N, C-alpha and C positions, 0 to 999 in steps of 0.2 A: 121535228118539233122538240123544243127544249122544255123539259120539265124542271120546275124550280122546287127542289126538295130542301126544306130547311132542316138541317141537322142540329139537333140540340146538344150542345156539349154538356158534359156532366160537370156541374159546379160543385164546389165543396159543400154547399148547403144541401144539395141533393144527397150527397154521400152521408152527411151527418143525419139527415132525415131518415135514411134507411137504417143507419146504425141505431137511432133512437127507436125506430119501429121494431127492430129485433128485440131490444130491451123491453119495450112495452109488451110484446107478445109473451116473452119469457115471464114477466111479472104477472101478467093477467092470467096465465095458465098455472103457474106454480104457487102463488101466494094463497089462493083459496084452498088448494089441496093440502098444503102444509098446515094451514090454520085448522082445517078439518081434522087432520091427524092429531094435532096438539090438543084440540078441544076434546076429541074422542078419547084420547089417552087420559086426559084429566078426569073426564066423567067415569071412565072405566076404573081408574084408581080410586076415586071417591066411593064408587059403589062396590068395589072389589069384585068385579065381574069379568068374564072373559071378554076378549076384544070386540064385542058386538057394537058398542057405541063408536069405537074407532072406525070400524068398517062403515057404519051408517054415516058418520060425519065425513069420512073420506068420499063416499058416494055423493053426498051433498056438495062437497068441494069440487068434485069433478063436474057436476051439473052446473054449478055456478061458474066454473072456469069456461065451460063450453058456451054458456050464455054471454059471458064477458067477451069471449073471442069473437062470437058472432057480431056483437055490438061494435067491436073494434074494426072488424072487416067492413061493416056497413059504413062506418065513419071514413075509412080509407077510400072506399069506392065513391063516396059522396064528394070527396076532395077533388 
């Protein structure tokens, strides 16, 4: 019995899609955390306080990053 297996060759579009996916994941994860650090540093400098606001905004950035990453994964799986 002969089984017809279709092999899908990798097209350049697939390659660039994966490259863009890596870029999206990097941006989705890093931008909220870096923004949180900058906002926290600004607040700490304005209030002349220890880096409490920096840590709080960094934590908020991490939570936002995880939320964005879950949304991106859901979009990829729906594709």
